[in-house]
Each structure stands twice: as structure tokens, then as C-alpha cells.
PyMOL Python script that loads the backbone (N, CA, C, O; Angstrom):
from pymol import cmd

cmd.read_pdbstr("""\
ATOM      1  N   UNK A   1       3.406  22.732   5.359  1.00  0.00           N
ATOM      2  CA  UNK A   1       4.095  21.714   4.599  1.00  0.00           C
ATOM      3  C   UNK A   1       5.439  21.379   5.228  1.00  0.00           C
ATOM      4  O   UNK A   1       6.064  20.386   4.854  1.00  0.00           O
ATOM      5  N   UNK A   2       5.883  22.172   6.154  1.00  0.00           N
ATOM      6  CA  UNK A   2       7.181  21.919   6.765  1.00  0.00           C
ATOM      7  C   UNK A   2       7.182  20.665   7.633  1.00  0.00           C
ATOM      8  O   UNK A   2       8.238  20.086   7.887  1.00  0.00           O
ATOM      9  N   UNK A   3       6.007  20.246   8.086  1.00  0.00           N
ATOM     10  CA  UNK A   3       5.940  19.089   8.965  1.00  0.00           C
ATOM     11  C   UNK A   3       5.883  17.766   8.210  1.00  0.00           C
ATOM     12  O   UNK A   3       6.104  16.713   8.809  1.00  0.00           O
ATOM     13  N   UNK A   4       5.597  17.793   6.929  1.00  0.00           N
ATOM     14  CA  UNK A   4       5.436  16.570   6.156  1.00  0.00           C
ATOM     15  C   UNK A   4       6.601  16.385   5.192  1.00  0.00           C
ATOM     16  O   UNK A   4       7.094  17.342   4.595  1.00  0.00           O
ATOM     17  N   UNK A   5       7.027  15.138   5.055  1.00  0.00           N
ATOM     18  CA  UNK A   5       8.077  14.842   4.078  1.00  0.00           C
ATOM     19  C   UNK A   5       7.436  14.613   2.721  1.00  0.00           C
ATOM     20  O   UNK A   5       6.222  14.444   2.607  1.00  0.00           O
ATOM     21  N   UNK A   6       8.268  14.610   1.704  1.00  0.00           N
ATOM     22  CA  UNK A   6       7.770  14.354   0.359  1.00  0.00           C
ATOM     23  C   UNK A   6       7.253  12.917   0.236  1.00  0.00           C
ATOM     24  O   UNK A   6       6.353  12.647  -0.560  1.00  0.00           O
ATOM     25  N   UNK A   7       7.810  12.013   1.009  1.00  0.00           N
ATOM     26  CA  UNK A   7       7.340  10.626   0.983  1.00  0.00           C
ATOM     27  C   UNK A   7       5.896  10.537   1.465  1.00  0.00           C
ATOM     28  O   UNK A   7       5.073   9.834   0.880  1.00  0.00           O
ATOM     29  N   UNK A   8       5.609  11.256   2.535  1.00  0.00           N
ATOM     30  CA  UNK A   8       4.246  11.256   3.059  1.00  0.00           C
ATOM     31  C   UNK A   8       3.268  11.906   2.093  1.00  0.00           C
ATOM     32  O   UNK A   8       2.159  11.412   1.890  1.00  0.00           O
ATOM     33  N   UNK A   9       3.685  13.008   1.506  1.00  0.00           N
ATOM     34  CA  UNK A   9       2.820  13.673   0.533  1.00  0.00           C
ATOM     35  C   UNK A   9       2.628  12.825  -0.715  1.00  0.00           C
ATOM     36  O   UNK A   9       1.530  12.780  -1.271  1.00  0.00           O
ATOM     37  N   UNK A  10       3.676  12.158  -1.155  1.00  0.00           N
ATOM     38  CA  UNK A  10       3.576  11.280  -2.305  1.00  0.00           C
ATOM     39  C   UNK A  10       2.639  10.112  -2.052  1.00  0.00           C
ATOM     40  O   UNK A  10       1.870   9.716  -2.928  1.00  0.00           O
ATOM     41  N   UNK A  11       2.712   9.556  -0.824  1.00  0.00           N
ATOM     42  CA  UNK A  11       1.817   8.464  -0.479  1.00  0.00           C
ATOM     43  C   UNK A  11       0.363   8.938  -0.457  1.00  0.00           C
ATOM     44  O   UNK A  11      -0.532   8.226  -0.912  1.00  0.00           O
ATOM     45  N   UNK A  12       0.133  10.124   0.066  1.00  0.00           N
ATOM     46  CA  UNK A  12      -1.221  10.670   0.122  1.00  0.00           C
ATOM     47  C   UNK A  12      -1.778  10.929  -1.270  1.00  0.00           C
ATOM     48  O   UNK A  12      -2.909  10.548  -1.572  1.00  0.00           O
ATOM     49  N   UNK A  13      -0.992  11.569  -2.109  1.00  0.00           N
ATOM     50  CA  UNK A  13      -1.442  11.869  -3.473  1.00  0.00           C
ATOM     51  C   UNK A  13      -1.586  10.582  -4.281  1.00  0.00           C
ATOM     52  O   UNK A  13      -2.535  10.439  -5.052  1.00  0.00           O
ATOM     53  N   UNK A  14      -0.656   9.649  -4.114  1.00  0.00           N
ATOM     54  CA  UNK A  14      -0.746   8.367  -4.813  1.00  0.00           C
ATOM     55  C   UNK A  14      -1.979   7.579  -4.404  1.00  0.00           C
ATOM     56  O   UNK A  14      -2.619   6.942  -5.240  1.00  0.00           O
ATOM     57  N   UNK A  15      -2.316   7.620  -3.110  1.00  0.00           N
ATOM     58  CA  UNK A  15      -3.514   6.923  -2.647  1.00  0.00           C
ATOM     59  C   UNK A  15      -4.768   7.567  -3.213  1.00  0.00           C
ATOM     60  O   UNK A  15      -5.713   6.868  -3.580  1.00  0.00           O
ATOM     61  N   UNK A  16      -4.786   8.885  -3.286  1.00  0.00           N
ATOM     62  CA  UNK A  16      -5.960   9.576  -3.822  1.00  0.00           C
ATOM     63  C   UNK A  16      -6.144   9.278  -5.305  1.00  0.00           C
ATOM     64  O   UNK A  16      -7.242   8.937  -5.745  1.00  0.00           O
ATOM     65  N   UNK A  17      -5.069   9.407  -6.069  1.00  0.00           N
ATOM     66  CA  UNK A  17      -5.163   9.163  -7.508  1.00  0.00           C
ATOM     67  C   UNK A  17      -5.451   7.685  -7.788  1.00  0.00           C
ATOM     68  O   UNK A  17      -6.306   7.360  -8.612  1.00  0.00           O
ATOM     69  N   UNK A  18      -4.739   6.803  -7.103  1.00  0.00           N
ATOM     70  CA  UNK A  18      -4.979   5.368  -7.290  1.00  0.00           C
ATOM     71  C   UNK A  18      -6.371   4.957  -6.848  1.00  0.00           C
ATOM     72  O   UNK A  18      -6.995   4.103  -7.477  1.00  0.00           O
ATOM     73  N   UNK A  19      -6.865   5.557  -5.773  1.00  0.00           N
ATOM     74  CA  UNK A  19      -8.211   5.254  -5.313  1.00  0.00           C
ATOM     75  C   UNK A  19      -9.276   5.693  -6.300  1.00  0.00           C
ATOM     76  O   UNK A  19     -10.244   4.975  -6.549  1.00  0.00           O
ATOM     77  N   UNK A  20      -9.090   6.868  -6.853  1.00  0.00           N
ATOM     78  CA  UNK A  20     -10.050   7.355  -7.860  1.00  0.00           C
ATOM     79  C   UNK A  20     -10.045   6.444  -9.086  1.00  0.00           C
ATOM     80  O   UNK A  20     -11.101   6.065  -9.593  1.00  0.00           O
ATOM     81  N   UNK A  21      -8.853   6.098  -9.552  1.00  0.00           N
ATOM     82  CA  UNK A  21      -8.772   5.227 -10.735  1.00  0.00           C
ATOM     83  C   UNK A  21      -9.339   3.835 -10.453  1.00  0.00           C
ATOM     84  O   UNK A  21      -9.983   3.235 -11.314  1.00  0.00           O
ATOM     85  N   UNK A  22      -9.098   3.328  -9.248  1.00  0.00           N
ATOM     86  CA  UNK A  22      -9.609   1.991  -8.936  1.00  0.00           C
ATOM     87  C   UNK A  22     -11.133   1.996  -8.816  1.00  0.00           C
ATOM     88  O   UNK A  22     -11.789   1.048  -9.248  1.00  0.00           O
ATOM     89  N   UNK A  23     -11.696   3.046  -8.238  1.00  0.00           N
ATOM     90  CA  UNK A  23     -13.157   3.127  -8.145  1.00  0.00           C
ATOM     91  C   UNK A  23     -13.780   3.267  -9.527  1.00  0.00           C
ATOM     92  O   UNK A  23     -14.795   2.636  -9.821  1.00  0.00           O
ATOM     93  N   UNK A  24     -13.180   4.086 -10.368  1.00  0.00           N
ATOM     94  CA  UNK A  24     -13.700   4.226 -11.728  1.00  0.00           C
ATOM     95  C   UNK A  24     -13.600   2.921 -12.508  1.00  0.00           C
ATOM     96  O   UNK A  24     -14.536   2.543 -13.214  1.00  0.00           O
ATOM     97  N   UNK A  25     -12.477   2.239 -12.384  1.00  0.00           N
ATOM     98  CA  UNK A  25     -12.302   0.971 -13.081  1.00  0.00           C
ATOM     99  C   UNK A  25     -13.247  -0.101 -12.574  1.00  0.00           C
ATOM    100  O   UNK A  25     -13.804  -0.869 -13.359  1.00  0.00           O
ATOM    101  N   UNK A  26     -13.429  -0.155 -11.252  1.00  0.00           N
ATOM    102  CA  UNK A  26     -14.333  -1.152 -10.686  1.00  0.00           C
ATOM    103  C   UNK A  26     -15.781  -0.875 -11.065  1.00  0.00           C
ATOM    104  O   UNK A  26     -16.535  -1.795 -11.383  1.00  0.00           O
ATOM    105  N   UNK A  27     -16.163   0.396 -11.030  1.00  0.00           N
ATOM    106  CA  UNK A  27     -17.551   0.710 -11.366  1.00  0.00           C
ATOM    107  C   UNK A  27     -17.851   0.477 -12.850  1.00  0.00           C
ATOM    108  O   UNK A  27     -18.993   0.200 -13.213  1.00  0.00           O
ATOM    109  N   UNK A  28     -16.847   0.587 -13.692  1.00  0.00           N
ATOM    110  CA  UNK A  28     -17.065   0.364 -15.124  1.00  0.00           C
ATOM    111  C   UNK A  28     -17.087  -1.118 -15.487  1.00  0.00           C
ATOM    112  O   UNK A  28     -17.838  -1.529 -16.371  1.00  0.00           O
ATOM    113  N   UNK A  29     -16.256  -1.929 -14.801  1.00  0.00           N
ATOM    114  CA  UNK A  29     -16.123  -3.327 -15.211  1.00  0.00           C
ATOM    115  C   UNK A  29     -16.596  -4.331 -14.163  1.00  0.00           C
ATOM    116  O   UNK A  29     -16.789  -5.502 -14.488  1.00  0.00           O
ATOM    117  N   UNK A  30     -16.785  -3.907 -12.923  1.00  0.00           N
ATOM    118  CA  UNK A  30     -17.166  -4.790 -11.805  1.00  0.00           C
ATOM    119  C   UNK A  30     -16.115  -5.869 -11.530  1.00  0.00           C
ATOM    120  O   UNK A  30     -16.441  -6.939 -11.017  1.00  0.00           O
ATOM    121  N   UNK A  31     -14.875  -5.590 -11.865  1.00  0.00           N
ATOM    122  CA  UNK A  31     -13.790  -6.520 -11.583  1.00  0.00           C
ATOM    123  C   UNK A  31     -12.974  -5.956 -10.411  1.00  0.00           C
ATOM    124  O   UNK A  31     -12.446  -4.849 -10.508  1.00  0.00           O
ATOM    125  N   UNK A  32     -12.869  -6.705  -9.311  1.00  0.00           N
ATOM    126  CA  UNK A  32     -12.161  -6.185  -8.130  1.00  0.00           C
ATOM    127  C   UNK A  32     -10.652  -6.052  -8.318  1.00  0.00           C
ATOM    128  O   UNK A  32      -9.964  -5.497  -7.461  1.00  0.00           O
ATOM    129  N   UNK A  33     -10.148  -6.552  -9.417  1.00  0.00           N
ATOM    130  CA  UNK A  33      -8.714  -6.431  -9.690  1.00  0.00           C
ATOM    131  C   UNK A  33      -8.279  -4.964  -9.787  1.00  0.00           C
ATOM    132  O   UNK A  33      -7.110  -4.648  -9.565  1.00  0.00           O
ATOM    133  N   UNK A  34      -9.204  -4.083 -10.114  1.00  0.00           N
ATOM    134  CA  UNK A  34      -8.870  -2.669 -10.247  1.00  0.00           C
ATOM    135  C   UNK A  34      -8.501  -2.023  -8.918  1.00  0.00           C
ATOM    136  O   UNK A  34      -7.916  -0.940  -8.900  1.00  0.00           O
ATOM    137  N   UNK A  35      -8.836  -2.674  -7.803  1.00  0.00           N
ATOM    138  CA  UNK A  35      -8.460  -2.108  -6.514  1.00  0.00           C
ATOM    139  C   UNK A  35      -6.950  -2.171  -6.281  1.00  0.00           C
ATOM    140  O   UNK A  35      -6.437  -1.507  -5.381  1.00  0.00           O
ATOM    141  N   UNK A  36      -6.248  -2.948  -7.070  1.00  0.00           N
ATOM    142  CA  UNK A  36      -4.789  -2.962  -6.983  1.00  0.00           C
ATOM    143  C   UNK A  36      -4.173  -1.651  -7.470  1.00  0.00           C
ATOM    144  O   UNK A  36      -3.027  -1.343  -7.141  1.00  0.00           O
ATOM    145  N   UNK A  37      -4.923  -0.884  -8.247  1.00  0.00           N
ATOM    146  CA  UNK A  37      -4.414   0.417  -8.707  1.00  0.00           C
ATOM    147  C   UNK A  37      -4.146   1.360  -7.537  1.00  0.00           C
ATOM    148  O   UNK A  37      -3.240   2.190  -7.607  1.00  0.00           O
ATOM    149  N   UNK A  38      -4.919   1.240  -6.473  1.00  0.00           N
ATOM    150  CA  UNK A  38      -4.673   2.069  -5.289  1.00  0.00           C
ATOM    151  C   UNK A  38      -3.312   1.725  -4.683  1.00  0.00           C
ATOM    152  O   UNK A  38      -2.556   2.619  -4.301  1.00  0.00           O
ATOM    153  N   UNK A  39      -3.003   0.438  -4.594  1.00  0.00           N
ATOM    154  CA  UNK A  39      -1.702   0.021  -4.064  1.00  0.00           C
ATOM    155  C   UNK A  39      -0.566   0.475  -4.970  1.00  0.00           C
ATOM    156  O   UNK A  39       0.487   0.895  -4.492  1.00  0.00           O
ATOM    157  N   UNK A  40      -0.781   0.390  -6.267  1.00  0.00           N
ATOM    158  CA  UNK A  40       0.238   0.847  -7.217  1.00  0.00           C
ATOM    159  C   UNK A  40       0.445   2.354  -7.080  1.00  0.00           C
ATOM    160  O   UNK A  40       1.576   2.835  -7.142  1.00  0.00           O
ATOM    161  N   UNK A  41      -0.637   3.096  -6.896  1.00  0.00           N
ATOM    162  CA  UNK A  41      -0.527   4.541  -6.702  1.00  0.00           C
ATOM    163  C   UNK A  41       0.234   4.901  -5.439  1.00  0.00           C
ATOM    164  O   UNK A  41       1.061   5.813  -5.448  1.00  0.00           O
ATOM    165  N   UNK A  42      -0.041   4.189  -4.351  1.00  0.00           N
ATOM    166  CA  UNK A  42       0.673   4.434  -3.094  1.00  0.00           C
ATOM    167  C   UNK A  42       2.157   4.119  -3.258  1.00  0.00           C
ATOM    168  O   UNK A  42       3.013   4.900  -2.842  1.00  0.00           O
ATOM    169  N   UNK A  43       2.454   2.978  -3.863  1.00  0.00           N
ATOM    170  CA  UNK A  43       3.845   2.572  -4.064  1.00  0.00           C
ATOM    171  C   UNK A  43       4.597   3.582  -4.924  1.00  0.00           C
ATOM    172  O   UNK A  43       5.726   3.955  -4.607  1.00  0.00           O
ATOM    173  N   UNK A  44       3.974   4.017  -6.001  1.00  0.00           N
ATOM    174  CA  UNK A  44       4.605   4.998  -6.886  1.00  0.00           C
ATOM    175  C   UNK A  44       4.816   6.330  -6.163  1.00  0.00           C
ATOM    176  O   UNK A  44       5.863   6.960  -6.315  1.00  0.00           O
ATOM    177  N   UNK A  45       3.832   6.755  -5.383  1.00  0.00           N
ATOM    178  CA  UNK A  45       3.957   8.004  -4.636  1.00  0.00           C
ATOM    179  C   UNK A  45       5.077   7.958  -3.614  1.00  0.00           C
ATOM    180  O   UNK A  45       5.799   8.939  -3.435  1.00  0.00           O
ATOM    181  N   UNK A  46       5.224   6.827  -2.943  1.00  0.00           N
ATOM    182  CA  UNK A  46       6.306   6.690  -1.950  1.00  0.00           C
ATOM    183  C   UNK A  46       7.664   6.724  -2.634  1.00  0.00           C
ATOM    184  O   UNK A  46       8.586   7.376  -2.144  1.00  0.00           O
ATOM    185  N   UNK A  47       7.799   6.035  -3.754  1.00  0.00           N
ATOM    186  CA  UNK A  47       9.086   6.013  -4.477  1.00  0.00           C
ATOM    187  C   UNK A  47       9.455   7.409  -4.968  1.00  0.00           C
ATOM    188  O   UNK A  47      10.592   7.849  -4.799  1.00  0.00           O
ATOM    189  N   UNK A  48       8.504   8.099  -5.570  1.00  0.00           N
ATOM    190  CA  UNK A  48       8.780   9.451  -6.065  1.00  0.00           C
ATOM    191  C   UNK A  48       9.080  10.392  -4.897  1.00  0.00           C
ATOM    192  O   UNK A  48       9.990  11.216  -4.983  1.00  0.00           O
ATOM    193  N   UNK A  49       8.317  10.271  -3.807  1.00  0.00           N
ATOM    194  CA  UNK A  49       8.551  11.115  -2.635  1.00  0.00           C
ATOM    195  C   UNK A  49       9.907  10.860  -1.992  1.00  0.00           C
ATOM    196  O   UNK A  49      10.577  11.800  -1.564  1.00  0.00           O
ATOM    197  N   UNK A  50      10.321   9.579  -1.919  1.00  0.00           N
ATOM    198  CA  UNK A  50      11.639   9.257  -1.371  1.00  0.00           C
ATOM    199  C   UNK A  50      12.750   9.887  -2.193  1.00  0.00           C
ATOM    200  O   UNK A  50      13.717  10.410  -1.641  1.00  0.00           O
ATOM    201  N   UNK A  51      12.612   9.837  -3.516  1.00  0.00           N
ATOM    202  CA  UNK A  51      13.616  10.452  -4.379  1.00  0.00           C
ATOM    203  C   UNK A  51      13.643  11.962  -4.198  1.00  0.00           C
ATOM    204  O   UNK A  51      14.715  12.567  -4.211  1.00  0.00           O
ATOM    205  N   UNK A  52      12.483  12.573  -4.031  1.00  0.00           N
ATOM    206  CA  UNK A  52      12.444  14.023  -3.805  1.00  0.00           C
ATOM    207  C   UNK A  52      13.052  14.374  -2.456  1.00  0.00           C
ATOM    208  O   UNK A  52      13.738  15.389  -2.334  1.00  0.00           O
ATOM    209  N   UNK A  53      12.808  13.539  -1.428  1.00  0.00           N
ATOM    210  CA  UNK A  53      13.442  13.757  -0.125  1.00  0.00           C
ATOM    211  C   UNK A  53      14.952  13.664  -0.237  1.00  0.00           C
ATOM    212  O   UNK A  53      15.678  14.483   0.328  1.00  0.00           O
ATOM    213  N   UNK A  54      15.418  12.667  -0.965  1.00  0.00           N
ATOM    214  CA  UNK A  54      16.859  12.477  -1.127  1.00  0.00           C
ATOM    215  C   UNK A  54      17.486  13.669  -1.850  1.00  0.00           C
ATOM    216  O   UNK A  54      18.548  14.149  -1.455  1.00  0.00           O
ATOM    217  N   UNK A  55      16.827  14.144  -2.910  1.00  0.00           N
ATOM    218  CA  UNK A  55      17.363  15.284  -3.656  1.00  0.00           C
ATOM    219  C   UNK A  55      17.360  16.554  -2.824  1.00  0.00           C
ATOM    220  O   UNK A  55      18.282  17.363  -2.929  1.00  0.00           O
ATOM    221  N   UNK A  56      16.345  16.740  -2.003  1.00  0.00           N
ATOM    222  CA  UNK A  56      16.305  17.951  -1.173  1.00  0.00           C
ATOM    223  C   UNK A  56      17.364  17.885  -0.079  1.00  0.00           C
ATOM    224  O   UNK A  56      17.915  18.917   0.304  1.00  0.00           O
ATOM    225  N   UNK A  57      17.661  16.678   0.437  1.00  0.00           N
ATOM    226  CA  UNK A  57      18.706  16.577   1.450  1.00  0.00           C
ATOM    227  C   UNK A  57      20.079  16.798   0.835  1.00  0.00           C
ATOM    228  O   UNK A  57      20.959  17.365   1.482  1.00  0.00           O
ATOM    229  N   UNK A  58      20.279  16.355  -0.421  1.00  0.00           N
ATOM    230  CA  UNK A  58      21.545  16.625  -1.101  1.00  0.00           C
ATOM    231  C   UNK A  58      21.713  18.115  -1.361  1.00  0.00           C
ATOM    232  O   UNK A  58      22.818  18.644  -1.237  1.00  0.00           O
ATOM    233  N   UNK A  59      20.642  18.789  -1.715  1.00  0.00           N
ATOM    234  CA  UNK A  59      20.720  20.225  -1.974  1.00  0.00           C
ATOM    235  C   UNK A  59      21.067  20.977  -0.698  1.00  0.00           C
ATOM    236  O   UNK A  59      21.837  21.937  -0.728  1.00  0.00           O
ATOM    237  N   UNK A  60      20.500  20.541   0.425  1.00  0.00           N
ATOM    238  CA  UNK A  60      20.813  21.195   1.699  1.00  0.00           C
ATOM    239  C   UNK A  60      22.261  20.949   2.093  1.00  0.00           C
ATOM    240  O   UNK A  60      22.925  21.856   2.595  1.00  0.00           O
ATOM    241  N   UNK A  61      22.766  19.728   1.870  1.00  0.00           N
ATOM    242  CA  UNK A  61      24.145  19.437   2.236  1.00  0.00           C
ATOM    243  C   UNK A  61      25.110  20.183   1.320  1.00  0.00           C
ATOM    244  O   UNK A  61      26.176  20.602   1.770  1.00  0.00           O
ATOM    245  N   UNK A  62      24.764  20.358   0.050  1.00  0.00           N
ATOM    246  CA  UNK A  62      25.611  21.123  -0.856  1.00  0.00           C
ATOM    247  C   UNK A  62      25.670  22.578  -0.435  1.00  0.00           C
ATOM    248  O   UNK A  62      26.723  23.210  -0.528  1.00  0.00           O
ATOM    249  N   UNK A  63      24.553  23.116   0.027  1.00  0.00           N
ATOM    250  CA  UNK A  63      24.520  24.504   0.474  1.00  0.00           C
ATOM    251  C   UNK A  63      25.379  24.678   1.729  1.00  0.00           C
ATOM    252  O   UNK A  63      26.090  25.673   1.866  1.00  0.00           O
ATOM    253  N   UNK A  64      25.309  23.711   2.636  1.00  0.00           N
ATOM    254  CA  UNK A  64      26.120  23.774   3.844  1.00  0.00           C
ATOM    255  C   UNK A  64      27.602  23.618   3.522  1.00  0.00           C
ATOM    256  O   UNK A  64      28.441  24.263   4.150  1.00  0.00           O
ATOM    257  N   UNK A  65      27.929  22.776   2.557  1.00  0.00           N
ATOM    258  CA  UNK A  65      29.326  22.600   2.163  1.00  0.00           C
ATOM    259  C   UNK A  65      29.884  23.873   1.534  1.00  0.00           C
ATOM    260  O   UNK A  65      31.062  24.184   1.708  1.00  0.00           O
ATOM    261  N   UNK A  66      29.055  24.608   0.809  1.00  0.00           N
ATOM    262  CA  UNK A  66      29.508  25.842   0.171  1.00  0.00           C
ATOM    263  C   UNK A  66      29.814  26.914   1.210  1.00  0.00           C
ATOM    264  O   UNK A  66      30.673  27.765   0.980  1.00  0.00           O
ATOM    265  N   UNK A  67      29.126  26.887   2.347  1.00  0.00           N
ATOM    266  CA  UNK A  67      29.354  27.883   3.392  1.00  0.00           C
ATOM    267  C   UNK A  67      30.586  27.574   4.224  1.00  0.00           C
ATOM    268  O   UNK A  67      31.090  28.463   4.910  1.00  0.00           O
ATOM    269  N   UNK A  68      31.090  26.349   4.190  1.00  0.00           N
ATOM    270  CA  UNK A  68      32.221  25.946   5.023  1.00  0.00           C
ATOM    271  C   UNK A  68      33.424  25.555   4.174  1.00  0.00           C
ATOM    272  O   UNK A  68      33.954  24.452   4.307  1.00  0.00           O
ATOM    273  N   UNK A  69      33.842  26.445   3.317  1.00  0.00           N
ATOM    274  CA  UNK A  69      35.010  26.159   2.487  1.00  0.00           C
ATOM    275  C   UNK A  69      36.267  26.346   3.322  1.00  0.00           C
ATOM    276  O   UNK A  69      36.352  27.251   4.151  1.00  0.00           O
ATOM    277  N   UNK A  70      37.223  25.488   3.091  1.00  0.00           N
ATOM    278  CA  UNK A  70      38.461  25.554   3.854  1.00  0.00           C
ATOM    279  C   UNK A  70      39.517  26.399   3.160  1.00  0.00           C
ATOM    280  O   UNK A  70      40.427  26.897   3.822  1.00  0.00           O
ATOM    281  N   UNK A  71      39.427  26.573   1.869  1.00  0.00           N
ATOM    282  CA  UNK A  71      40.449  27.307   1.146  1.00  0.00           C
ATOM    283  C   UNK A  71      39.899  28.581   0.584  1.00  0.00           C
ATOM    284  O   UNK A  71      40.626  29.335  -0.063  1.00  0.00           O
TER     285      UNK A  71
END
""", "prot")
cmd.dss("prot")
cmd.show_as("cartoon", "prot")
cmd.util.cbc("prot")
cmd.orient("prot")
């Protein structure tokens, strides 16, 4: 997991969940509009992953700041 960012993992999980929901919706109703759920899942996964990346980078910078106190 060290090689992948949270954005990448979020996109992967969002695509999987959105793909499953879109296939289920399409097979139940035969309306191709449900395939947009995959795009919504990817978009949501990227947004959540970006926020998790940002929070983890802030946590790392806070830890580094605590080790380099001047006073």
C-alpha cells in the first residue's frame, strides 16, 4: 500500500462500487443512464482520496514540525 496514494485507491474503490451499482441498475431497468453511477463513484472516490492524502500530508508535516522546535 505504500506505493499507492489514497486518491488512487479511492478511484479504484469508487469505480468498483459504482460499476456494481450501475450494472445492477441497468439490469433491473434496462436504462443506460445507470452507467453514470460508475462515473459518480470514481469522482467521489477521487475527492475522498484527495482529502485523505491532504490530511495525511498535514499530519506528517505536523510531526516534522514537532521534532524541530526552536525554543
